[in-house]
C-alpha positions as CSV (number, residue, x, y, z in Angstrom):
1,M,100.1,115.2,70.4
2,G,102.6,117.0,68.2
3,A,103.9,120.6,68.7
4,G,101.2,123.1,68.0
5,D,98.3,120.6,68.5
6,V,95.7,121.9,70.9
7,M,93.9,119.4,73.2
8,S,90.1,119.3,73.0
9,A,88.1,120.3,76.1
10,R,87.3,116.6,76.7
11,E,91.0,115.6,76.5
12,V,91.9,118.4,79.0
13,L,89.3,117.0,81.4
14,T,90.5,113.4,80.9
15,R,94.0,114.5,81.8
16,Y,92.8,116.7,84.7
17,Y,91.3,113.7,86.5
18,R,94.1,111.3,85.4
19,Y,96.8,113.6,86.8
20,A,95.0,114.3,90.0
21,N,94.3,110.7,90.7
22,S,98.0,109.7,90.1
23,G,99.3,112.6,92.2
24,R,101.0,114.3,89.3
25,W,100.2,117.8,90.5
26,D,102.9,119.5,88.3
27,R,101.4,118.0,85.2
28,W,97.9,118.9,86.5
29,C,99.0,122.5,86.9
30,E,100.2,122.6,83.3
31,L,96.6,122.1,82.2
32,F,95.8,125.7,83.4
33,A,96.6,128.9,81.5
34,D,99.2,131.2,83.0
35,T,96.4,133.7,83.8
36,M,93.9,131.2,85.1
37,V,91.3,132.0,87.7
38,M,89.9,129.3,90.1
39,D,87.1,129.8,92.6
40,E,87.8,127.0,95.0
41,Q,85.4,126.3,97.8
42,L,88.1,125.7,100.5
43,A,91.0,127.8,99.2
44,G,89.0,130.8,97.8
45,R,90.0,132.7,94.7
46,I,93.2,131.6,93.1
47,E,94.6,133.8,90.3
48,G,97.6,132.7,88.1
49,R,99.1,129.3,87.4
50,D,102.2,130.2,89.5
51,K,100.1,130.7,92.6
52,L,98.2,127.5,91.9
53,R,101.4,125.6,91.5
54,S,102.8,126.8,94.8
55,M,99.6,125.9,96.5
56,M,99.7,122.3,95.1
57,T,103.2,121.6,96.3
58,G,101.9,120.3,99.6
59,M,99.0,118.3,98.2
60,G,100.9,115.0,98.5
61,E,101.4,115.5,102.3
62,L,97.7,116.3,102.9
63,Y,96.4,113.0,101.7
64,A,97.4,109.4,102.2
65,S,95.2,108.6,99.2
66,F,93.2,110.8,96.8
67,E,90.8,109.9,94.0
68,N,88.4,112.3,92.2
69,N,86.3,110.2,89.8
70,P,84.1,111.8,87.2
71,L,80.6,110.4,87.2
72,H,79.0,112.7,84.6
73,V,80.8,115.0,82.1
74,V,79.1,117.6,79.9
75,V,81.1,119.5,77.3
76,D,79.6,122.4,75.3
77,G,82.2,124.1,73.1
78,D,84.7,125.8,75.5
79,Q,82.7,125.1,78.6
80,A,82.3,122.0,80.6
81,A,80.7,120.7,83.8
82,V,81.7,117.6,85.7
83,V,80.0,115.8,88.5
84,S,82.5,113.7,90.4
85,R,83.1,111.9,93.7
86,I,86.2,112.4,95.9
87,T,87.2,109.3,97.9
88,A,90.3,110.0,99.9
89,R,92.1,109.5,103.2
90,S,93.8,112.3,105.2
91,A,97.5,111.9,106.1
92,S,96.4,110.5,109.4
93,G,94.1,108.0,107.7
94,K,90.7,109.6,108.2
95,P,88.2,109.0,105.4
96,I,87.0,111.7,103.1
97,E,83.9,111.2,100.8
98,A,82.5,114.2,99.0
99,A,80.3,114.9,96.0
100,V,81.8,117.5,93.7
101,M,80.5,119.8,90.9
102,N,83.1,121.6,88.8
103,Y,82.6,124.1,86.0
104,F,85.4,124.8,83.5
105,R,86.1,127.3,80.7
106,I,88.8,125.9,78.4
107,E,90.5,128.0,75.7
108,N,93.2,126.9,73.3
109,G,93.6,123.6,75.2
110,L,94.1,125.2,78.6
111,I,91.7,125.8,81.6
112,T,91.2,129.5,81.9
113,Y,88.5,129.4,84.6
114,M,87.3,126.8,87.0
115,A,84.7,126.9,89.8
116,N,84.7,124.1,92.4
117,Y,81.6,123.2,94.6
118,H,81.4,120.5,97.2
119,D,80.3,119.7,100.7
120,T,83.1,121.2,102.9
121,L,82.3,119.1,106.0
122,P,84.2,116.0,104.9
123,F,87.4,118.1,104.5
124,Q,87.4,119.3,108.1
125,V,89.4,116.2,108.9
126,L,92.4,117.8,107.2
127,S,92.6,120.5,109.8
128,Q,92.1,117.9,112.6
129,S,95.0,115.7,111.4
């Protein structure tokens, strides 16, 4: 993409999952607007890309492996919903499997709002590691 080009909502989502699955959390954070808001089931409300970036710095240490694979993607203008499946291992090797539902608002090629819904039980192994 050239300078000034704006990614489509579908391209933003493609990169969102590609960057997450390759552990490129800095690039992942760049997909969010400076004034983004995220309602995350485990972390609560996150406001601002700088706060998100600081939270994501430890992501590599939490997981020995991490994959979030989209199963169903619906894009409607500047809104999208993705049903996905997380398959991961905690740093100590404990398995994590969770069904996920994410809602996105994307404006000018950046995520401005995201809500994340999933079963929290599988993630309890992170606090037990």
